[in-house]
C-alpha positions as CSV (number, residue, x, y, z in Angstrom):
1,X,107.6,-43.2,83.2
2,X,111.4,-43.3,83.7
3,X,113.4,-40.9,81.6
4,X,115.3,-42.4,78.8
5,X,112.7,-45.0,78.0
6,X,111.7,-44.8,74.3
7,X,107.9,-44.6,73.7
8,X,106.6,-46.3,70.6
9,X,104.3,-43.9,68.6
10,X,103.9,-41.3,71.3
11,X,101.4,-39.2,69.2
12,X,99.2,-42.2,68.7
13,X,99.4,-43.2,72.3
14,X,98.4,-39.7,73.4
15,X,95.5,-39.6,70.8
16,X,94.1,-42.9,72.1
17,X,94.4,-41.7,75.7
18,X,92.7,-38.5,74.9
19,X,89.7,-40.3,73.3
20,X,89.4,-42.5,76.4
21,X,89.5,-39.5,78.7
22,X,87.0,-37.6,76.6
23,X,84.6,-40.5,76.5
24,X,84.9,-41.1,80.2
25,X,85.1,-37.5,81.6
26,X,83.7,-35.3,78.9
27,X,85.1,-32.1,77.6
28,X,85.5,-30.6,81.1
29,X,87.7,-33.5,82.2
30,X,90.0,-33.4,79.1
31,X,93.2,-31.8,80.3
32,X,96.8,-32.3,79.3
33,X,97.5,-33.9,82.7
34,X,94.5,-36.3,82.4
35,X,95.7,-37.3,78.9
36,X,99.3,-37.9,79.9
37,X,98.3,-39.8,83.0
38,X,96.0,-42.0,80.9
39,X,98.7,-42.6,78.4
40,X,101.2,-43.4,81.2
41,X,103.8,-40.8,80.0
42,X,105.4,-37.7,81.5
43,X,103.5,-34.5,80.8
44,X,106.5,-33.2,78.9
45,X,105.9,-35.8,76.2
46,X,102.8,-34.0,75.0
47,X,104.6,-30.7,74.9
48,X,107.5,-32.2,73.1
49,X,105.3,-33.2,70.2
50,X,102.7,-30.3,70.1
51,X,103.0,-26.6,70.6
52,X,100.3,-26.5,73.2
53,X,97.2,-28.5,74.3
54,X,94.9,-26.8,71.8
55,X,97.3,-27.8,69.0
56,X,97.2,-31.4,70.3
57,X,93.4,-31.3,70.3
58,X,93.2,-29.8,66.9
59,X,95.4,-32.5,65.4
60,X,93.3,-35.1,67.1
61,X,90.1,-33.7,65.8
62,X,91.6,-33.3,62.3
63,X,92.3,-37.0,62.3
64,X,88.6,-37.6,62.9
65,X,87.7,-35.1,60.1
66,X,90.0,-37.1,57.7
67,X,88.3,-40.3,58.6
68,X,84.9,-38.8,57.7
69,X,86.2,-37.3,54.5
70,X,87.6,-40.8,53.6
71,X,84.1,-42.2,53.8
72,X,83.0,-39.9,51.0
73,X,84.6,-42.2,48.3
74,X,83.2,-45.3,50.0
75,X,79.7,-43.9,50.1
76,X,79.8,-42.5,46.6
77,X,80.9,-45.9,45.3
78,X,77.7,-47.3,46.6
79,X,75.6,-44.9,44.5
80,X,73.3,-46.9,42.2
81,X,73.5,-50.0,44.4
82,X,71.3,-51.2,47.2
83,X,68.9,-48.6,48.5
84,X,69.6,-45.0,49.2
85,X,68.4,-45.4,52.8
86,X,70.5,-48.5,53.3
87,X,73.6,-46.9,52.0
88,X,73.2,-43.8,54.3
89,X,72.4,-46.1,57.2
90,X,75.7,-48.0,56.6
91,X,77.9,-45.0,57.4
92,X,76.0,-43.9,60.5
93,X,78.1,-45.9,63.0
94,X,81.2,-44.0,61.8
95,X,79.5,-40.6,61.5
96,X,77.9,-40.8,65.0
97,X,80.5,-42.9,66.8
98,X,80.8,-42.0,70.5
99,X,84.2,-40.3,70.0
100,X,82.8,-38.2,67.1
101,X,79.9,-37.0,69.3
102,X,82.3,-36.3,72.1
103,X,84.6,-34.3,69.8
104,X,81.6,-32.3,68.6
105,X,80.8,-31.3,72.2
106,X,84.5,-30.5,72.8
107,X,84.7,-28.3,69.7
108,X,81.6,-26.4,70.7
109,X,83.0,-26.0,74.3
110,X,86.5,-24.8,73.4
111,X,86.6,-21.5,71.4
112,X,90.4,-21.7,70.6
113,X,90.0,-25.2,69.3
114,X,87.0,-24.3,67.2
115,X,89.0,-21.3,65.7
116,X,92.0,-23.5,64.9
117,X,89.8,-26.1,63.2
118,X,87.9,-23.6,61.2
119,X,91.2,-22.2,59.9
120,X,92.4,-25.7,59.0
121,X,89.2,-27.0,57.5
122,X,87.2,-24.0,56.4
123,X,84.2,-25.6,58.1
124,X,81.8,-23.7,60.3
125,X,81.4,-26.6,62.7
126,X,84.1,-29.2,62.0
127,X,83.0,-32.9,62.0
128,X,79.3,-31.9,61.6
129,X,80.1,-29.9,58.4
130,X,82.1,-32.8,56.9
131,X,79.4,-35.3,57.8
132,X,76.8,-33.0,56.1
133,X,79.1,-32.7,53.0
134,X,79.5,-36.4,52.8
135,X,75.7,-37.0,52.8
136,X,75.1,-34.1,50.3
137,X,77.8,-35.5,47.9
138,X,76.3,-38.9,48.0
139,X,72.7,-37.6,47.5
140,X,73.9,-35.6,44.5
141,X,75.5,-38.8,43.0
142,X,72.3,-40.6,43.5
143,X,70.4,-37.7,41.9
144,X,72.7,-37.9,38.9
145,X,71.6,-41.6,38.6
146,X,67.9,-40.7,38.9
147,X,67.4,-42.4,42.3
148,X,66.9,-39.0,44.0
149,X,64.3,-36.7,42.5
150,X,65.6,-33.9,40.3
151,X,63.6,-31.4,42.4
152,X,65.3,-32.5,45.6
153,X,67.8,-30.1,47.1
154,X,70.7,-32.3,48.5
155,X,72.1,-29.2,50.2
156,X,69.0,-28.9,52.3
157,X,68.2,-32.6,52.8
158,X,71.7,-33.4,54.0
159,X,71.8,-31.0,57.0
160,X,68.2,-31.9,57.9
161,X,69.2,-35.5,58.0
162,X,72.5,-34.9,59.9
163,X,70.6,-32.7,62.4
164,X,67.9,-35.2,63.0
165,X,70.3,-38.0,63.4
166,X,72.6,-36.0,65.7
167,X,69.6,-35.4,68.0
168,X,68.9,-39.1,68.0
169,X,72.4,-40.3,68.7
170,X,73.4,-37.5,71.1
171,X,70.3,-38.0,73.3
172,X,71.1,-41.4,74.7
173,X,72.8,-42.2,77.9
174,X,72.8,-45.9,77.2
175,X,74.7,-46.0,74.0
176,X,73.8,-45.5,70.4
177,X,70.2,-46.0,69.3
178,X,69.3,-49.3,67.6
179,X,69.6,-49.6,63.8
180,X,65.8,-49.6,63.4
181,X,65.4,-46.2,65.1
182,X,68.2,-44.7,63.0
183,X,66.7,-46.3,59.9
184,X,63.3,-44.7,60.6
185,X,64.9,-41.2,60.8
186,X,66.8,-41.8,57.6
187,X,63.6,-43.0,55.8
188,X,61.5,-40.2,57.1
189,X,63.9,-37.5,56.0
190,X,64.8,-39.1,52.7
191,X,61.3,-40.3,51.6
192,X,60.2,-37.1,49.9
193,X,63.4,-37.2,47.8
194,X,63.9,-40.8,47.0
195,X,62.3,-42.0,43.8
């Protein structure tokens, strides 16, 4: 890109490019050069807006964390309506979107990134921890309404559900599983708790 040409929303442009590179090339292919080439900008643009590449990646992952946290209010507002299983199934496309799964792999692969995100979020495994908290909070709200058994431990059911779903979503080379397959996992994990 010629010097002196203003770039509209360079941070957003770089974030979108990074997601495309991550989805296409995986964690090993995500480099600052790959991101800037994908975005069609000079390499210096990234370093003008971020202290280093891990700071860039941390901000990108934190944006995903915030999207998951924002779902919490949406899901809790559904408590007492529809079915518990249906409400959980409704948020799965966001919790297990291909970029979220790719970011999870990236966070596991990059120690410095994981350290920065833990410091910023307090989560042991960012993205996975927030997804688990979202489900646990929703199940607790349903428990308060009597739709989840009082004896059920939302703090145990939520990670079991997220783990089972993560295996289902991460183990496909041909895209996400169909809604029926995800629904069966949700029903199987929640059935002992749902009243």
